[in-house]
N, C-alpha and C positions, 0 to 999 in steps of 0.2 A: 674554628667551627666551619663546617663545610657549607658552602652556599647552596641554597635550594635549587633543584633542577627545574628549569622553566619548561613546562609542558606545552607542546604545540597543540592547537585545537585539532580535532579529527579532520581528515581530508574532506569528508562530506560537508563539514561546517565551513571549511576554508573555501570550498568550491560552490557554496550556496550562492545563487544569483543575486546580484545587487540591484539589477534593473529588470523590468519586464522583458526587454529584448534579449536578455541573457538566459531566459528560461528555455530549456530544451524540452520539446514535446508539448502536448495539450494545445496544439494549434487550433483545434476545433472550438476552443474557448478563448484563447489568447491571440489568435491571428487577427490581422486587420479586419475591422468590421464585425468581429465576433462578440458574443454576449459579455464575457468577462472583461475583455479589453475596453469595450464601450463603457462598462461600469467604472473602470479605472479612469477613463478619460472624462467622465461626466463631472467629476469633482464632488459628487455627493455619495458618501459611503452608504451601503445598505447591508442589512443582516443577510447572511447566507450560510448554507451548509455545503461543504466540499466533500463529496462522496467518491471514494476510489480506493484501489489497492494500496498497500504500503509502498513508500518510496516513489510516489508519483508527483510530489510537489505541493501537497496540501499546506504544510507549515510555511513553505517558501512563499506561496501565493498570499497567505494571510499576512506575513511580515511585509511583503511588498505593498499590500493594500494599506497597511498602517503607515508606511513611509510615504505613499502617494498622497494620503490625506493628512499627513503630519499629525497623526493621532498617537496618543499614549498606547503602547502595546502591552497588554496584560495577558499572561498565559496561565491557564488552569488545566491541569491534567485530571480528567475524569476518573482515571485509575486510582490516583492518590488523593485527590481533593474531595471537598464536600461543601456543605452549606456555609461553613465558616469562610472558606476561600471565596465563595460567591459574595458573601457579605463584605469581605475586605475589598474585593474588586469594585463593588458598588460604591463603597466609601471613597476609594481612590478616584472613581469616575466623577463623584460629586465635587471633590476638590479640584479636579481638572476642569470641570464645567465652570466653576467659580473663577478660574484663571483663563477662561476662554479657549480651552483646549478640548479636542475631541478624544474619546476613549474607545479603543477597540479591544474587546475581550475575546480571546481565542481559546476555545475549549477543545482540547485534543481527546479523541475517543469519546465523543459526546454521548454515544449510545450506552456508555457505562453508567451515566447518571440515571437515577431513578426518576419517576414522574414528578415528585415534589421538588427535586433538585432542578429539573428542567423548567418547571413552572416558576421557580424563583427568578428567572430572567425576564419573564413576560412583562411585568409592569415597567421595567426599566428599558426594555426594547421599545415598547409602545410609546413611552414618554420621550424617547430620543436621547436619554441620558447616555446610553452606550450603543455601540454597534456590535452585534453578536456574530461571531463566525465559529461554526462548529465543524470539526473534521471527524469523519467516520469511515470505517471500512465496511460497515454493514448498511443494508438498505434503510435509508432514513424513513421510508414509508412505514416500516415495521418497528423501528427502534427509537424514533423521535416522536414526542407528543404532537398530536395534530394541531394543537393551539400554537406551539412554537413553530411547527412546520409551515403553518399558514402565514407566518410573519417573516419567513426567510426564503430567499430563492435557493434552489438546489442546483448545484453544478456537478456534473458527473465527470470525473477524471479517469482517463484510460491508463492501463499499464503501458509503459514506454515501449516503443517499437525497437527492433534490432538496430535500425539506423540511429535512433535517438541514443541508445546505450553506447554504440560505437563512437558517437560524437562526444559523449561524456568521457570515455576512455582517452580520447585525444586531448580533451580539456585537462584531464588529470595529469597526463604526461607533460603537458605544457607548464603546469603549475609546479609539479614535483619531479625531481630527477629519477625516473624509472629506467631500468634496463630496457633494451629493445624487446618488444613482445611479438612473438610469431603470430601471423594472421590466424592460424589454426587455434592458437591459445586464446586470442581475442574472441574468436567465435565461441569457444568453450566458456570463457568468462561471461559473455553476454547471455548464453543459454543458462548458465548457473544463476545469474541474477534474476532471470524470469520476469523481466519488466520492472524490477525494483532498483531504482538508481542508488538508494542508500546502501543496499546490499552489495551492489557492484563496487561502490567506492570503498566500503569497508573491506571487501575482499582484496581490492587493489592495494590498500594500505598494508594489509597483512603480507601480501606477496612482496611489496617493496621492502619491508623490514626483513623478511626471510632472505631475499636476494642480497641485501646489503650485508647480512651476517655471513653469507656464503661467498660474498664478493663475486657474484655472478655478473656477467656482462650482457646476458640475454635471458629471457624467460621463454622456455620451450614448452610445448604441450605436455611432454612426458613429465618434466619437472613440476609443471602446474598440477597435474593429476596427483602427484605424490604429496604436494603441499595442501591442496584443496581438500583432500580426503573424500569421504562419502558425499556424493552429490545429493543435496536435499532441495526439493522443490518448495516453493511457497505453498502452504496448505493449511487450512484451518478446519479442524474436524467438525465444528458445529456452525460455521458461518457461511457467508455467501459463496466462497470458493468451493466449499464442500458440495453445495447443491448445484452449483454450475457444473462441477466435474461429473457428478452422478447423472445429471441431465445430459451431458455430452456423451456419456457411455450409453444411455438409453437410445439417444438419437443415432448413434453409430450403428447399433444393432438394428434399429428400424430401417436405416439406410443401407443395410447389407454391406457395411464397410468393415471387414474383419481386422484390418490393420489398425484403424482408428479405435475400434472397440478394445483391442488388446492394449493399445497405448493408454487409454483412459483407465482401464482396469488396473494395469501395473502402476500407473501414476498414483492411484488411490491407495493401493496396497503399500507402495513405497512411502507414501505420506503418512501411513499409520492407521488407515481404515481397518476396522475389525473384519477379518476374513469371513466370520459368520454373517455379518451384515451384508457383505458382498455376495455371499452364497444365497441369501434370501432374495437379494435383488436379481440375481441371475435366474432364480426360480420364477420370479415374477415376469421377467422378460421372456423366458421360455414359454410361459403360459399365456401372457397377454399380447406380446409383440410378435412371437413366432407362431404359436398355436398350431393349427392344423397344417400350416405350410411345411412343418417338419415335426411330427408327433414325437420323434425320438429326442428332441431337444429337452423336453421336460424330464424325461427319465435320466438323461445325461446330467442335467443340473442337480437333480435329487441325489444321484449317485455321488457326484463331486462333493456335495454338502455332507453326505453321510461319511464319506472317506475322511474328510477333514475332521469331523466330530470324533471319529474313532482314532485317527492316527496323528492329527495335527498337521 
């Protein structure tokens, strides 16, 4: 009988920071004297909501908080979980309390829980039975109940910078044997990740496997383009990123910056925005933002919309 193949954890999991000092980025929260570091150093856990784009360290910070306070770590996915999972977490927290242990309940994508599911945490947060940490990519002011929001501090995480992502590439190379990567290829990888550390590490892992299969000694920019395929930006059609991007397009037009306007327009179309929606937005901009400064703009936007309707 053939022995089962031992599967190695994904690179993103192997590279997950074990201490607060290993966290890359988010220094506005985790740097010396900053709010979240002070919370860690206080010795007293408190409920909070971590709001930020994907791959910015929300789960990592929650795990580190659990370790710092020696608390039982319970994870609930709001995408797959429900009231039953919440009830089980409360029962485990009650058992931990009887044994003198703290419990930290981490709810990923907390904005996916409905009002009654979010309300189920309230009495247990108030009583101190458990510490609640929610992670969300959406604005908690709109997506999290005000009652729960008033009992939790909100920390805003930023997309990782170019330098942060390059540092993660170096850490990954130190952990796993990768072929040498051209600087241009690293720049492309970082741009492809678009501030998302998990996306960067997953892409690196795919490249490492492909390079090993081809027995390559280096990763060039040309080979990277062939393996990477179509470059896809982080983009959510109905969430914060969507409205941030359309807002950037409006502001670029108002600021008379044609290069920026074209960039944001193409980024939205490339991300899957409906061209008819974009045409309506352009008509609004031609009417409201440009107006009498150039009366031809409205006619041009209307003609573009009509051509798309007729020809696609």
